[in-house]
N, C-alpha and C positions, 0 to 999 in steps of 0.2 A: 750443239750438238744437231746434228744430221743424220739421218737415216743411212746412208752411206759410209759413217763412221764404226758401223756396226760390225761385228764379228757371230758368226755361230758355226759352228761344229759340224760335218753333212757326215750321215751314218757310218760314209766309212773314214769316218775319222779326220778328214779332211778340214782342216778349219779354208772358211772361206767369209771373205772382208763384201760388206753390202755393196760399199763401191765397182763393186763386180758388176752390178746391174744398174751402174747410171747410166743415163738415155734411155731407158725401159720402162715399160709401166710393170709393176709390179702386183702380185696378189699374194700375199703373206696370209696363215690357213693351218688353225692347229686342230689337227687330226686325229682319229683313233682307227686302232681296227677292230672293236667290239661295239661299236655304236650303231642305233639305228640311222645314223644317217648317215655312215660309212659309205654307205653306194654312191656320195655325192663327189668320191676317189673318180667316178669316171666321170661325172660332167665338168670335173677341174681338168683331166685329163685331154679330155674331148675342145674344152676353150685352147689350153695350152697348146696343142695341135694345130686348132684352126686357126690360132694367130700369133706362134712364138716366131714365125717367120716375116711379123708386123712391129715385133719388140714388147712380146708381152712375156712375164717369165712369171712362174705360177712357184714360191716356198710354202714347202709343208715341213709343219713343225708339230711331228707325234706328244701326247700330251697326257698322262694316265693321272691326270687332278682333277675327272671325271666319274663317278662310279668305278672305277679302275677298268676304264674300254682301252687302254691301253697299255696293257703287261707285259708285254714281250721284252726281248732283246731287240738292238740296233737289230741285227743280222735276221731276226724273224721279221720285225716290222719290215726289212727291206722286204725281202722272200714274199711276205703279205699282198704288199704291192706291187708288185711284180706280176705275182701268179696268178688274183684275183681283177686286178685292173690296170695290168700293163704299165704302171704309170712310171713313166721319163722324166717328170720334171724334179728338179733338185727336193731330198728329202733331207730333213737337220736331225740331229740326234735327239730323242727324247727330253723334252722340256717340262720347267712348271710357269703356265703363263699369269697366275693370280698369288699375290703372298710376298712373301717377302722375297723368297726364293724365283720370284718370278728372272725370266730371263728379259736381261736390256731392253730387247726389241720392242718383246711384249708391252714393257711398261712405258717405250717411249709413243708406240700406235697407241697405248688407253688413255694415256697424257692429249693425243693429239684430237682423237676420234673417242667422241663419248657414246658409250651405249642406250638402251631407253632407260629405265625405270631402275636399272640394279645403276647408275652410272659409269664408270668406265672399266670395269669388275666382268670381264668374262664369262659368262653364263652358263656356257657348254661347250662341246668338241665341234667344229666347225664354222669357228665364228672367221670372219674374211674381212682384210682390212688392204685397198687398193692404194697403191703410192703411183704419185704419177710421171713422168717420167723425168723431172725435176724432184723427184726425194722428196716431193708434198703428200704427207698421208689427204687423201680429200674424200674418202667413203668408207665406210664400217658398214659391211652388212652381216644379217643377223644368222645365227646358226640354221634357223629350219628356210634361208632364201638358198635358191638352188642353183649351184653354177649360170644354167639356163636363163634363170631368171633375170644373173648380171651383166650378161651377155651385151647388149644394146646400150648398158651403163661403162661397158669396157672399150667396146668400139668407139665412145665417144672419145675416153682419154687416152687410147694409144695414137 
C-alpha cells in the first residue's frame, strides 16, 4: 500500500483519492475547532498560501477523540474554518485517528512515522505528517510544533 491508495471524504461529502496529490508535498493534520492549538489553522493556511504554487497541499482531518474538541457537524466545522481562519486547503469529514476505528490514512501514517514516548499513537490534535512528492511519509511533527516551525523543513522537501 502507498499513501496514494487511500481515499477520504471531504466535508462536502465528495470522495477524494490521495492519488490526486501525486507529485505534491502533502501535510496531513488532525484538527479541532475548540482546542488550545486551534489557532494553528492560521499558520497552516499561511503555509498553504505561501507554498501551494510550489506543490504544497495541506489536508485537514477533524477529529473528536481528544476532550470532545470537535463536536460539530461537517457544515459547522466548514463554517468555523472559513469564518475564523479563511481555510482554503482541503478539509475532510471528521474521523478517528486512534483505536480500532482509526481512519486507514492515519493507521498507515502512524505505522511509518512513530511518535515519541507514546509510540505510534497520536497524543493530541494538530499532529502533522509530511508526505514527500513521491508519496513517502518523511516527517512527523508534534501537536505543539507550530506551522511556522515546520516551514524550513517544508522548503527542503518541496
